[in-house]
RODREN-822018 format. One line per field, with one value per atom (N, C-alpha, C): residue in three letters; atom name; x, z, y. Coordinates in Angstrom, 1 decimal. Layout:
! RODREN-822018
aa: [ALA  ...]
at: [CA  ...]
px: [X  ...]
pz: [Z  ...]
py: [Y  ...]
//
This chain:
! RODREN-822018
aa: [MET  MET  MET  SER  SER  SER  LEU  LEU  LEU  SER  SER  SER  GLY  GLY  GLY  ALA  ALA  ALA  PHE  PHE  PHE  GLU  GLU  GLU  LEU  LEU  LEU  SER  SER  SER  ARG  ARG  ARG  ASN  ASN  ASN  GLY  GLY  GLY  GLU  GLU  GLU  SER  SER  SER  VAL  VAL  VAL  ASP  ASP  ASP  LEU  LEU  LEU  ALA  ALA  ALA  THR  THR  THR  PRO  PRO  PRO  ALA  ALA  ALA  GLN  GLN  GLN  ARG  ARG  ARG  VAL  VAL  VAL  LEU  LEU  LEU  ALA  ALA  ALA  PHE  PHE  PHE  LEU  LEU  LEU  ALA  ALA  ALA  LEU  LEU  LEU  HIS  HIS  HIS  GLU  GLU  GLU  GLN  GLN  GLN  PRO  PRO  PRO  VAL  VAL  VAL  ARG  ARG  ARG  ARG  ARG  ARG  ASP  ASP  ASP  HIS  HIS  HIS  VAL  VAL  VAL  ALA  ALA  ALA  GLY  GLY  GLY  VAL  VAL  VAL  LEU  LEU  LEU  TRP  TRP  TRP  LEU  LEU  LEU  ASP  ASP  ASP  SER  SER  SER  ASN  ASN  ASN  GLU  GLU  GLU  GLU  GLU  GLU  ARG  ARG  ARG  ALA  ALA  ALA  ALA  ALA  ALA  GLY  GLY  GLY  SER  SER  SER  LEU  LEU  LEU  ARG  ARG  ARG  SER  SER  SER  ALA  ALA  ALA  LEU  LEU  LEU  TRP  TRP  TRP  ARG  ARG  ARG  ILE  ILE  ILE  ARG  ARG  ARG  GLN  GLN  GLN  CYS  CYS  CYS  GLY  GLY  GLY  GLU  GLU  GLU  SER  SER  SER  ILE  ILE  ILE  VAL  VAL  VAL  GLU  GLU  GLU  SER  SER  SER  THR  THR  THR  GLN  GLN  GLN  ARG  ARG  ARG  GLY  GLY  GLY  LEU  LEU  LEU  ARG  ARG  ARG  LEU  LEU  LEU  SER  SER  SER  PRO  PRO  PRO  THR  THR  THR  VAL  VAL  VAL  CYS  CYS  CYS  VAL  VAL  VAL  ASP  ASP  ASP  VAL  VAL  VAL  ARG  ARG  ARG  GLU  GLU  GLU  ALA  ALA  ALA  VAL  VAL  VAL  ALA  ALA  ALA  TRP  TRP  TRP  ALA  ALA  ALA  ARG  ARG  ARG  ARG  ARG  ARG  VAL  VAL  VAL  VAL  VAL  VAL  ASP  ASP  ASP  ALA  ALA  ALA  SER  SER  SER  GLN  GLN  GLN  PRO  PRO  PRO  ILE  ILE  ILE  GLU  GLU  GLU  ASN  ASN  ASN  ALA  ALA  ALA  ASP  ASP  ASP  VAL  VAL  VAL  ARG  ARG  ARG  ALA  ALA  ALA  ALA  ALA  ALA  PHE  PHE  PHE  THR  THR  THR  GLY  GLY  GLY  GLY  GLY  GLY  GLU  GLU  GLU  LEU  LEU  LEU  LEU  LEU  LEU  ALA  ALA  ALA  ASP  ASP  ASP  TRP  TRP  TRP  TYR  TYR  TYR  ASP  ASP  ASP  ASP  ASP  ASP  TRP  TRP  TRP  VAL  VAL  VAL  LEU  LEU  LEU  LEU  LEU  LEU  GLU  GLU  GLU  ARG  ARG  ARG  GLU  GLU  GLU  ARG  ARG  ARG  LEU  LEU  LEU  ARG  ARG  ARG  GLN  GLN  GLN  LEU  LEU  LEU  ARG  ARG  ARG  LEU  LEU  LEU  HIS  HIS  HIS  ALA  ALA  ALA  GLN  GLN  GLN  GLU  GLU  GLU  VAL  VAL  VAL  LEU  LEU  LEU  THR  THR  THR  GLN  GLN  GLN  ARG  ARG  ARG  LEU  LEU  LEU  ILE  ILE  ILE  ALA  ALA  ALA  ALA  ALA  ALA  ALA  ALA  ALA  ARG  ARG  ARG  TYR  TYR  TYR  ALA  ALA  ALA  GLU  GLU  GLU  ALA  ALA  ALA  MET  MET  MET  GLU  GLU  GLU  VAL  VAL  VAL  GLY  GLY  GLY  LEU  LEU  LEU  ALA  ALA  ALA  ALA  ALA  ALA  LEU  LEU  LEU  ARG  ARG  ARG  SER  SER  SER  GLU  GLU  GLU  PRO  PRO  PRO  LEU  LEU  LEU  ARG  ARG  ARG  GLU  GLU  GLU  SER  SER  SER  ALA  ALA  ALA  HIS  HIS  HIS  ARG  ARG  ARG  ALA  ALA  ALA  VAL  VAL  VAL  ILE  ILE  ILE  SER  SER  SER  VAL  VAL  VAL  HIS  HIS  HIS  LEU  LEU  LEU  ALA  ALA  ALA  GLU  GLU  GLU  GLY  GLY  GLY  ASN  ASN  ASN  ARG  ARG  ARG  SER  SER  SER  GLU  GLU  GLU  ALA  ALA  ALA  LEU  LEU  LEU  ARG  ARG  ARG  GLN  GLN  GLN  PHE  PHE  PHE  ARG  ARG  ARG  SER  SER  SER  TYR  TYR  TYR  ARG  ARG  ARG  GLU  GLU  GLU  LEU  LEU  LEU  LEU  LEU  LEU  ARG  ARG  ARG  ALA  ALA  ALA  GLN  GLN  GLN  LEU  LEU  LEU  GLY  GLY  GLY  LEU  LEU  LEU  ASP  ASP  ASP  PRO  PRO  PRO  SER  SER  SER  ALA  ALA  ALA  LEU  LEU  LEU  MET  MET  MET  THR  THR  THR  GLY  GLY  GLY  LEU  LEU  LEU  ILE  ILE  ILE  ASN  ASN  ASN  ALA  ALA  ALA  LEU  LEU  LEU  ASP  ASP  ASP  VAL  VAL  VAL  PRO  PRO  PRO  VAL  VAL  VAL  THR  THR  THR  ALA  ALA  ALA  GLY  GLY  GLY]
at: [N  CA  C  N  CA  C  N  CA  C  N  CA  C  N  CA  C  N  CA  C  N  CA  C  N  CA  C  N  CA  C  N  CA  C  N  CA  C  N  CA  C  N  CA  C  N  CA  C  N  CA  C  N  CA  C  N  CA  C  N  CA  C  N  CA  C  N  CA  C  N  CA  C  N  CA  C  N  CA  C  N  CA  C  N  CA  C  N  CA  C  N  CA  C  N  CA  C  N  CA  C  N  CA  C  N  CA  C  N  CA  C  N  CA  C  N  CA  C  N  CA  C  N  CA  C  N  CA  C  N  CA  C  N  CA  C  N  CA  C  N  CA  C  N  CA  C  N  CA  C  N  CA  C  N  CA  C  N  CA  C  N  CA  C  N  CA  C  N  CA  C  N  CA  C  N  CA  C  N  CA  C  N  CA  C  N  CA  C  N  CA  C  N  CA  C  N  CA  C  N  CA  C  N  CA  C  N  CA  C  N  CA  C  N  CA  C  N  CA  C  N  CA  C  N  CA  C  N  CA  C  N  CA  C  N  CA  C  N  CA  C  N  CA  C  N  CA  C  N  CA  C  N  CA  C  N  CA  C  N  CA  C  N  CA  C  N  CA  C  N  CA  C  N  CA  C  N  CA  C  N  CA  C  N  CA  C  N  CA  C  N  CA  C  N  CA  C  N  CA  C  N  CA  C  N  CA  C  N  CA  C  N  CA  C  N  CA  C  N  CA  C  N  CA  C  N  CA  C  N  CA  C  N  CA  C  N  CA  C  N  CA  C  N  CA  C  N  CA  C  N  CA  C  N  CA  C  N  CA  C  N  CA  C  N  CA  C  N  CA  C  N  CA  C  N  CA  C  N  CA  C  N  CA  C  N  CA  C  N  CA  C  N  CA  C  N  CA  C  N  CA  C  N  CA  C  N  CA  C  N  CA  C  N  CA  C  N  CA  C  N  CA  C  N  CA  C  N  CA  C  N  CA  C  N  CA  C  N  CA  C  N  CA  C  N  CA  C  N  CA  C  N  CA  C  N  CA  C  N  CA  C  N  CA  C  N  CA  C  N  CA  C  N  CA  C  N  CA  C  N  CA  C  N  CA  C  N  CA  C  N  CA  C  N  CA  C  N  CA  C  N  CA  C  N  CA  C  N  CA  C  N  CA  C  N  CA  C  N  CA  C  N  CA  C  N  CA  C  N  CA  C  N  CA  C  N  CA  C  N  CA  C  N  CA  C  N  CA  C  N  CA  C  N  CA  C  N  CA  C  N  CA  C  N  CA  C  N  CA  C  N  CA  C  N  CA  C  N  CA  C  N  CA  C  N  CA  C  N  CA  C  N  CA  C  N  CA  C  N  CA  C  N  CA  C  N  CA  C  N  CA  C  N  CA  C  N  CA  C  N  CA  C  N  CA  C  N  CA  C  N  CA  C  N  CA  C  N  CA  C  N  CA  C  N  CA  C  N  CA  C  N  CA  C  N  CA  C  N  CA  C  N  CA  C  N  CA  C  N  CA  C  N  CA  C  N  CA  C  N  CA  C  N  CA  C  N  CA  C  N  CA  C  N  CA  C  N  CA  C  N  CA  C  N  CA  C  N  CA  C  N  CA  C  N  CA  C  N  CA  C  N  CA  C  N  CA  C  N  CA  C  N  CA  C  N  CA  C  N  CA  C  N  CA  C  N  CA  C  N  CA  C  N  CA  C  N  CA  C  N  CA  C  N  CA  C  N  CA  C  N  CA  C  N  CA  C  N  CA  C  N  CA  C  N  CA  C  N  CA  C  N  CA  C  N  CA  C  N  CA  C  N  CA  C  N  CA  C  N  CA  C]
px: [89.5  88.7  87.3  86.7  85.3  84.5  83.3  82.4  81.0  80.9  79.7  79.7  78.7  78.7  79.6  80.6  81.6  82.7  83.3  84.5  85.7  86.4  87.6  88.6  89.8  90.9  91.9  92.4  93.3  94.4  95.6  96.7  97.4  97.5  98.1  97.4  96.1  95.3  95.3  96.0  96.0  95.3  94.5  93.7  94.6  94.2  95.0  94.1  94.7  93.9  94.0  92.9  92.9  91.9  92.2  91.3  90.0  88.9  87.6  87.7  88.3  88.3  89.0  90.1  90.7  89.9  89.1  88.2  87.1  86.6  85.6  86.1  87.3  87.9  88.0  88.5  88.7  87.3  86.4  85.0  84.4  84.5  83.9  84.6  85.9  86.6  86.2  86.1  85.8  84.4  83.5  82.2  82.1  83.2  83.2  84.3  83.8  84.7  85.6  85.3  86.1  86.7  87.9  88.5  87.5  87.6  86.7  87.6  87.1  87.8  88.0  89.2  89.5  88.4  88.0  87.1  85.7  85.4  84.1  84.2  85.3  85.5  85.4  86.2  86.2  84.8  84.2  82.9  81.8  81.8  80.8  81.1  82.4  82.8  82.9  83.1  83.1  82.1  80.9  79.8  79.8  80.1  79.9  81.1  82.1  83.3  83.3  84.0  84.2  85.2  85.3  86.1  87.6  88.2  89.6  89.8  88.9  89.0  88.7  87.8  87.5  88.7  89.3  90.5  91.6  91.8  92.8  92.5  91.2  90.9  91.1  90.9  91.2  92.7  93.5  94.9  95.4  94.8  95.2  94.8  93.6  93.2  94.1  94.4  95.3  96.7  97.2  98.5  98.4  97.3  97.2  97.1  96.5  96.4  97.8  98.6  99.9  100.8  100.5  101.3  101.1  100.2  100.0  101.1  101.9  103.1  102.9  101.7  101.4  100.6  100.6  99.8  98.4  97.6  96.2  95.4  95.7  95.0  95.9  95.4  96.2  95.6  96.5  96.1  96.4  95.3  95.5  95.1  95.2  94.7  93.2  92.5  91.1  90.6  91.5  91.2  91.8  91.1  91.6  90.8  91.5  90.9  91.6  90.8  91.4  92.3  93.4  94.4  93.7  93.9  93.3  93.8  94.9  95.4  94.6  93.7  92.9  91.6  91.4  90.2  89.1  87.9  86.8  85.6  85.1  84.0  82.7  82.4  81.3  81.4  82.6  82.8  82.7  83.1  82.9  81.4  80.6  79.2  78.5  78.9  78.4  78.7  79.9  80.3  79.5  79.2  78.4  77.0  76.4  75.0  74.9  75.9  75.9  76.1  76.8  77.1  75.8  75.1  74.0  72.8  72.7  71.6  71.9  73.1  73.5  73.2  72.2  71.8  72.9  73.8  74.9  75.9  75.9  76.9  76.3  77.1  76.6  76.5  75.6  75.5  76.4  77.4  78.3  77.8  78.3  78.0  78.4  79.5  79.9  79.0  78.3  77.3  76.1  75.7  74.6  75.0  76.2  76.7  76.8  77.2  77.3  76.0  74.9  73.6  73.2  73.9  73.6  74.6  75.6  76.6  76.4  77.1  77.0  76.1  76.4  75.6  75.3  74.7  74.3  75.6  75.6  76.7  77.0  78.1  78.6  77.4  77.0  75.8  75.7  76.8  76.8  77.2  77.1  77.4  76.0  75.8  74.5  74.6  75.8  75.9  75.0  74.6  73.6  74.2  75.5  76.1  76.1  76.2  76.2  74.8  73.8  72.4  72.0  72.5  72.1  72.8  74.1  74.8  74.2  73.8  73.3  72.0  71.1  69.9  70.2  71.1  71.4  71.9  72.8  73.3  72.3  71.4  70.3  69.4  69.0  68.1  68.8  70.1  70.9  70.9  71.2  71.3  69.9  68.9  67.5  67.2  67.4  67.1  67.9  69.2  70.0  69.5  69.1  68.6  67.3  66.5  65.2  65.5  66.4  66.8  67.5  68.4  69.0  68.0  67.0  65.9  65.3  65.0  64.3  65.3  66.6  67.5  67.7  67.7  67.8  66.6  65.4  64.2  64.3  64.8  65.0  65.9  66.9  67.8  67.4  66.1  65.5  66.3  66.9  67.6  66.7  65.6  64.5  64.9  65.6  66.0  66.8  67.8  68.6  67.8  66.9  66.0  65.2  64.7  63.8  64.7  65.9  66.7  67.1  67.4  67.7  66.5  65.3  64.1  63.8  63.9  63.6  64.6  65.8  66.8  66.4  65.9  65.4  64.2  63.3  62.2  62.6  63.7  64.1  64.7  65.3  65.8  64.7  63.6  62.5  61.2  60.5  59.3  58.1  58.1  57.0  57.2  58.4  58.7  58.0  57.0  56.2  57.0  58.0  58.7  59.4  59.8  60.5  59.5  58.2  57.2  56.8  56.8  56.5  57.6  58.8  59.9  59.7  59.3  59.1  57.9  56.8  55.7  56.0  56.9  57.3  58.0  58.8  59.5  58.4  57.4  56.4  55.7  55.3  54.6  55.4  56.7  57.6  57.7  57.6  57.7  56.3  55.3  53.9  53.3  53.8  53.2  52.2  51.0  50.0  49.5  49.3  48.9  49.9  51.2  52.2  52.2  52.0  51.9  50.8  49.6  48.4  48.6  49.2  49.5  50.4  51.5  52.4  51.7  50.8  50.1  49.2  48.4  47.5  48.3  49.4  50.3  50.7  51.2  51.6  50.5  49.3  48.2  47.8  47.8  47.4  48.4  49.7  50.8  50.7  50.4  50.3  49.2  48.0  46.8  47.0  47.7  47.8  48.8  49.9  51.0  50.7  50.1  50.0  48.6  47.7  46.3  46.2  47.1  47.1  46.8  46.4  46.3  47.4  47.7  48.7  48.4  49.5  49.3  48.7  48.4  47.8  48.9  50.1  51.2  51.1  50.9  50.8  49.6  48.4  47.2  47.1  47.8  47.9  48.5  49.6  50.2  49.3  48.5  47.6  46.3  45.8  44.6  44.7  46.0  46.2  45.9  45.9  45.6  44.1  43.3  41.8  41.3  41.7  41.2  40.8  39.8  39.4  40.5  40.7  41.7  41.1  39.9  39.3  38.9  38.8  38.4  39.6  39.3  40.3  40.5]
pz: [-30.3  -30.4  -30.8  -31.8  -32.2  -31.9  -31.2  -30.9  -31.5  -32.3  -33.0  -34.3  -34.5  -35.7  -35.4  -36.2  -36.0  -35.1  -34.4  -33.6  -34.4  -34.0  -34.7  -33.7  -33.8  -33.0  -34.0  -33.8  -34.7  -34.0  -34.6  -34.0  -35.1  -34.8  -35.8  -37.1  -37.1  -38.3  -39.0  -38.5  -39.1  -38.3  -38.9  -38.2  -37.6  -36.4  -35.7  -35.7  -36.2  -36.3  -35.0  -34.5  -33.2  -33.4  -32.8  -32.7  -31.9  -32.3  -31.6  -30.1  -29.4  -28.0  -27.4  -28.1  -27.6  -27.8  -29.0  -29.2  -28.1  -27.7  -26.7  -25.4  -25.0  -23.7  -23.8  -24.9  -25.0  -25.0  -25.7  -25.7  -24.4  -23.6  -22.3  -21.4  -21.4  -20.5  -20.9  -22.2  -22.7  -22.2  -22.0  -21.5  -20.0  -19.3  -17.8  -17.5  -16.8  -16.5  -15.3  -14.5  -13.4  -13.6  -13.0  -13.1  -12.8  -13.5  -13.4  -13.0  -12.0  -11.5  -12.7  -12.6  -13.7  -13.7  -12.6  -12.6  -13.1  -12.9  -13.5  -15.0  -15.5  -17.0  -17.6  -17.0  -17.6  -17.5  -16.3  -16.2  -17.1  -17.4  -18.4  -19.8  -20.2  -21.6  -22.0  -21.0  -21.3  -20.4  -20.6  -19.8  -19.8  -21.0  -21.2  -20.7  -20.2  -19.7  -18.1  -17.6  -16.2  -15.8  -14.5  -14.0  -14.5  -14.4  -14.8  -16.3  -17.1  -18.6  -19.0  -18.3  -18.6  -18.2  -17.1  -16.7  -17.7  -18.2  -19.2  -20.5  -20.9  -22.1  -22.0  -20.8  -20.6  -20.6  -20.1  -20.1  -21.6  -22.4  -23.8  -24.5  -24.3  -24.9  -24.5  -23.2  -22.8  -23.4  -23.6  -24.2  -25.7  -26.4  -27.8  -27.8  -26.8  -26.8  -26.5  -25.7  -25.4  -26.6  -27.6  -28.8  -29.7  -29.4  -30.2  -29.9  -28.8  -28.6  -27.7  -27.2  -26.3  -25.1  -24.0  -22.8  -23.0  -23.7  -24.0  -22.7  -22.1  -20.9  -19.7  -18.6  -17.4  -16.3  -15.5  -14.4  -13.1  -12.3  -11.0  -9.9  -8.7  -7.5  -7.5  -8.2  -8.3  -9.5  -10.4  -11.6  -12.9  -14.0  -15.3  -15.7  -16.5  -17.0  -18.3  -19.2  -20.4  -20.1  -20.8  -20.5  -20.8  -20.0  -20.2  -21.5  -22.1  -23.3  -24.6  -24.4  -25.5  -25.6  -26.7  -27.0  -27.5  -26.9  -27.2  -27.6  -28.8  -29.3  -28.4  -27.8  -27.0  -25.7  -25.1  -23.9  -24.3  -25.4  -25.8  -26.0  -26.5  -26.7  -25.3  -24.3  -23.0  -22.4  -22.5  -22.0  -22.7  -24.0  -24.6  -24.0  -23.9  -23.3  -21.9  -21.1  -19.7  -19.8  -20.7  -20.8  -21.2  -22.2  -22.8  -21.8  -21.0  -20.0  -18.8  -18.6  -17.5  -17.8  -17.2  -17.5  -17.1  -16.3  -16.0  -17.0  -18.0  -19.1  -20.3  -20.9  -22.2  -23.3  -24.3  -25.5  -26.5  -27.0  -28.0  -29.4  -30.4  -31.8  -32.0  -31.4  -31.5  -30.8  -29.8  -29.1  -30.0  -30.8  -31.8  -32.9  -33.4  -34.4  -34.0  -32.7  -32.2  -32.0  -32.0  -31.9  -33.1  -34.2  -35.5  -35.8  -34.9  -35.1  -34.3  -34.6  -33.8  -34.4  -34.1  -34.6  -33.5  -33.8  -32.9  -32.3  -31.0  -30.3  -30.8  -31.4  -31.8  -32.5  -33.6  -34.2  -34.6  -34.8  -35.2  -34.0  -32.8  -31.6  -30.9  -30.3  -29.7  -28.3  -27.7  -26.3  -25.4  -24.3  -23.4  -22.8  -22.5  -21.9  -23.0  -24.2  -25.3  -25.5  -25.5  -25.6  -24.5  -23.3  -22.2  -22.3  -22.7  -22.9  -24.1  -25.1  -26.3  -26.0  -25.2  -24.8  -23.9  -22.9  -22.0  -22.8  -23.8  -24.6  -25.5  -26.0  -26.9  -26.1  -24.9  -24.1  -23.7  -23.3  -22.9  -24.0  -25.3  -26.4  -26.7  -26.7  -27.0  -26.0  -24.7  -23.7  -23.9  -24.2  -24.5  -25.6  -26.7  -27.9  -27.5  -26.7  -26.3  -25.4  -24.5  -23.6  -24.5  -25.4  -26.2  -27.1  -27.6  -28.3  -27.5  -26.3  -25.4  -25.1  -24.9  -24.6  -25.8  -27.0  -28.2  -28.4  -28.0  -28.1  -27.1  -25.9  -25.0  -25.5  -26.3  -26.9  -28.2  -28.6  -29.9  -31.1  -31.0  -32.1  -32.7  -33.3  -33.6  -34.7  -35.7  -36.8  -36.3  -35.5  -34.9  -34.0  -33.2  -32.3  -33.1  -34.2  -35.0  -35.6  -36.0  -36.6  -35.5  -34.3  -33.3  -32.8  -32.7  -32.4  -33.4  -34.7  -35.7  -35.8  -35.4  -35.3  -34.2  -33.1  -32.1  -32.6  -33.4  -34.0  -35.0  -35.8  -36.7  -36.0  -34.8  -34.0  -33.4  -33.0  -32.3  -32.7  -33.8  -34.3  -33.3  -32.4  -31.5  -30.1  -30.0  -28.7  -28.5  -27.6  -27.4  -27.0  -26.1  -25.7  -26.8  -27.8  -29.0  -29.8  -29.9  -30.6  -29.9  -28.6  -27.8  -28.0  -28.1  -28.3  -29.7  -30.7  -32.0  -32.0  -31.3  -31.2  -30.4  -29.4  -28.7  -29.5  -30.5  -31.4  -32.3  -32.8  -33.6  -32.8  -31.5  -30.7  -30.4  -30.1  -29.8  -31.0  -32.2  -33.4  -33.8  -33.1  -33.4  -34.5  -34.9  -36.0  -35.4  -35.1  -34.4  -35.3  -36.6  -37.5  -37.7  -37.6  -37.7  -36.5  -35.3  -34.1  -34.1  -34.5  -34.6  -35.6  -36.7  -37.7  -37.1  -36.4  -35.8  -34.7  -34.0  -33.0  -33.6  -34.6  -35.3  -36.0  -36.6  -37.2  -36.2  -35.0  -34.0  -33.4  -33.2  -32.7  -33.6  -34.9  -35.9  -35.9  -35.8  -35.8  -34.5  -33.4  -32.1  -32.1  -32.6  -32.6  -33.6  -34.7  -35.7  -35.2  -34.6  -34.2  -32.8  -31.9  -30.5  -30.0  -30.7  -30.2  -29.0  -28.9  -27.7  -28.2  -27.2  -27.5  -26.8  -27.3  -26.6  -25.2  -24.4  -22.9  -22.7  -21.4  -21.0  -21.2  -21.1  -21.3  -22.8  -23.7  -25.1  -25.4  -25.0  -25.3  -24.6  -23.4  -22.8  -23.6  -24.3  -25.2  -26.3  -26.8  -27.9  -27.4  -26.2  -25.7  -25.5  -25.3  -25.1  -26.4  -27.5  -28.8  -29.0  -28.1  -28.2  -29.6  -30.1  -31.4  -31.2  -31.9  -31.8  -32.2  -31.3  -31.6  -31.5  -31.3  -31.0  -32.3  -33.4  -34.7  -35.1  -35.9  -36.4  -35.5]
py: [19.3  18.1  18.6  17.9  18.2  17.0  17.3  16.2  16.5  17.6  18.0  17.2  16.4  15.5  14.3  14.1  13.0  13.4  12.4  12.7  13.1  14.1  14.5  15.1  14.6  15.1  15.7  16.9  17.5  18.2  18.3  19.0  19.9  21.2  22.1  22.0  21.8  21.7  20.4  19.4  18.1  17.1  16.2  15.2  14.2  13.7  12.7  11.4  10.3  9.1  8.3  7.9  7.1  6.0  4.9  3.7  4.1  3.4  3.8  3.8  2.8  2.8  4.1  4.5  5.7  6.9  7.0  8.1  8.1  6.9  6.9  7.4  7.1  7.6  9.1  9.7  11.1  11.8  11.3  11.9  11.9  10.8  10.7  11.7  11.8  12.8  14.2  14.5  15.8  16.3  15.4  15.7  15.8  15.7  15.9  17.0  18.0  19.1  18.7  17.8  17.4  16.0  15.7  14.4  13.2  12.1  11.0  9.8  9.0  7.8  6.8  6.2  5.2  4.1  3.6  2.5  2.9  4.1  4.6  4.7  5.3  5.4  4.0  3.0  1.7  1.0  1.2  0.6  1.1  2.4  2.9  2.6  2.6  2.4  1.0  0.1  -1.3  -2.1  -1.8  -2.3  -3.8  -4.4  -5.9  -6.7  -6.0  -6.7  -6.7  -7.7  -7.7  -6.6  -6.4  -5.3  -5.4  -6.6  -6.7  -6.4  -7.0  -6.8  -5.3  -4.7  -3.3  -2.4  -2.7  -1.9  -2.1  -3.3  -3.6  -2.9  -2.8  -2.1  -0.6  -0.1  1.3  1.6  0.7  0.9  0.9  0.0  -0.1  1.2  1.7  2.9  4.1  4.2  5.3  5.2  4.0  3.8  4.3  4.0  4.5  6.0  6.6  8.1  8.7  8.0  8.6  8.5  7.7  7.6  8.8  9.6  10.9  11.8  11.6  12.4  13.6  13.8  14.9  14.4  15.1  14.7  15.2  14.4  14.8  14.4  13.3  12.9  13.0  13.6  13.7  12.8  12.3  11.4  12.2  12.4  13.1  12.2  12.6  11.8  11.6  12.4  12.3  11.5  11.2  10.4  10.9  10.6  11.0  12.3  13.1  14.3  14.7  15.3  15.8  17.0  17.1  18.2  19.5  20.5  21.9  22.5  22.0  22.5  22.1  21.1  20.6  21.4  22.0  22.8  21.9  22.0  21.1  21.9  21.7  22.5  22.4  21.3  21.1  21.9  22.0  22.8  24.3  24.7  26.1  26.4  25.4  25.6  25.7  24.9  25.0  26.4  26.8  28.1  29.2  29.1  30.1  30.1  28.9  28.9  29.5  29.2  29.7  31.2  31.7  33.1  33.9  33.4  34.1  34.1  33.1  33.0  33.8  34.3  35.1  36.6  37.1  38.5  39.5  39.2  40.1  40.2  39.3  39.3  40.0  40.9  41.6  40.6  40.9  40.1  40.6  39.8  40.3  39.7  40.3  39.8  38.4  38.0  36.6  35.7  36.1  35.3  35.0  36.0  35.8  34.9  35.0  34.1  32.7  32.5  31.1  30.4  31.2  30.6  29.7  29.9  29.2  28.1  27.9  26.9  25.6  24.6  23.4  22.3  21.1  20.0  19.0  17.9  16.9  16.2  16.0  15.4  14.0  13.7  12.4  11.7  12.2  11.8  10.3  9.7  8.3  7.3  7.8  7.0  6.8  5.6  5.3  4.7  4.9  4.5  5.2  4.6  5.3  6.6  6.6  7.8  8.9  8.6  9.6  10.1  9.3  9.7  10.7  10.4  11.3  12.6  12.6  13.9  14.7  13.9  14.6  15.3  14.7  15.4  16.5  16.4  17.5  18.7  18.5  19.6  20.2  19.3  19.8  20.8  20.4  21.2  22.5  22.4  23.6  24.6  24.1  25.0  25.6  24.8  25.4  26.5  26.2  27.2  28.4  28.3  29.5  30.3  29.6  30.3  31.1  30.5  31.2  32.4  32.2  33.4  34.5  34.1  35.0  35.8  35.1  35.8  36.9  36.6  37.6  38.7  38.4  39.5  40.4  39.8  40.6  41.5  41.0  41.8  43.0  42.8  43.8  44.9  44.5  45.4  46.0  45.7  46.2  45.7  44.5  43.9  42.8  43.3  42.4  41.4  41.8  40.9  39.8  40.1  39.0  38.1  38.8  38.0  37.0  37.4  36.5  35.4  35.7  34.6  33.6  34.0  33.1  32.3  32.9  32.2  31.2  31.5  30.5  29.4  29.7  28.6  27.6  28.0  27.1  26.3  26.9  26.2  25.2  25.4  24.4  23.2  23.4  22.3  21.5  22.1  21.4  22.1  21.7  22.4  22.3  21.3  21.2  21.9  22.5  23.1  24.5  24.5  25.7  26.9  26.7  27.9  28.6  27.8  28.4  29.2  28.7  29.4  30.7  30.6  31.8  32.9  32.4  33.4  34.1  33.4  34.0  34.9  34.5  35.3  36.6  36.5  37.7  38.7  38.2  39.1  39.9  39.1  39.8  40.8  40.5  41.5  42.7  42.5  43.6  44.6  44.0  44.9  45.4  45.0  45.5  44.7  43.6  42.7  41.8  42.3  41.5  40.4  40.7  39.6  38.5  38.8  37.8  36.9  37.6  36.8  35.9  36.3  35.5  34.3  34.6  33.6  32.5  32.9  32.0  31.1  31.7  31.0  29.9  30.3  29.4  28.3  28.6  27.6  26.5  27.0  26.1  25.3  25.9  25.2  24.0  24.3  23.3  22.1  22.5  21.5  20.6  21.3  20.5  19.6  20.1  19.2  18.0  18.3  17.2  16.2  16.6  15.7  15.0  15.7  15.2  15.2  15.8  16.0  16.9  17.8  18.7  20.2  21.0  22.5  23.2  24.4  25.2  25.5  25.8  26.0  27.4  27.6  28.9  30.0  29.7  30.7  31.2  30.2  30.6  31.4  30.9  31.6  33.0  33.1  34.4  35.5  35.1  36.0  36.6  35.7  36.0  36.7  36.3  36.9  38.4  38.8  40.3  41.1  40.3  41.0  41.3  40.7  40.9  40.6  39.4  38.9  37.4  36.9  35.5  34.5  33.5  32.5  31.1  31.0  29.7  29.0  29.7  29.0  28.1  27.0  26.1  25.0]
//
């Protein structure tokens, strides 16, 4: 199951067509690692319906899912859950983020490649529960990219560190911690002029967009260079 960009369910490389209500149930369960009560699923996905109609809509969606011929959704005493046999790209992305921020775990080449993959969660869906999950996953990914940048710096893998740091910047150009990560790469390589240029570029962007100045954390990185940064 893919939730990055548009919803897609596939089996043996072939796409499985599902009605929108069934897609919503699968996506909702895929974003929860633990079983979810039926009444909660129905209440969230059919907000505008009363309890009885919402429960009926859920039963209908589950029936459509069962027509796929496999046990995609399991019912337990604790509620509904996605079958562990279903591979979900978003769950893999969460596992990647948790792994790279764990200092006890080594950084593999696959972890670096994964920093450049993935898209916006269910980009054409605008339900409140989707928007909340989209922001949670966006923040988790950005944080993981920044931590990965620092870990690559520590391993003297500067080119990869720069690529990962810049990937975070592309996702959120106003995010200061991403700019600090990129500046840290420049400083680790001894590129003082590049670090200063990155700082000034961010300062100008921040002032133009939000009327703010960089934080003390950012200026502290540059002050160590003992060069003037107040101009502009």
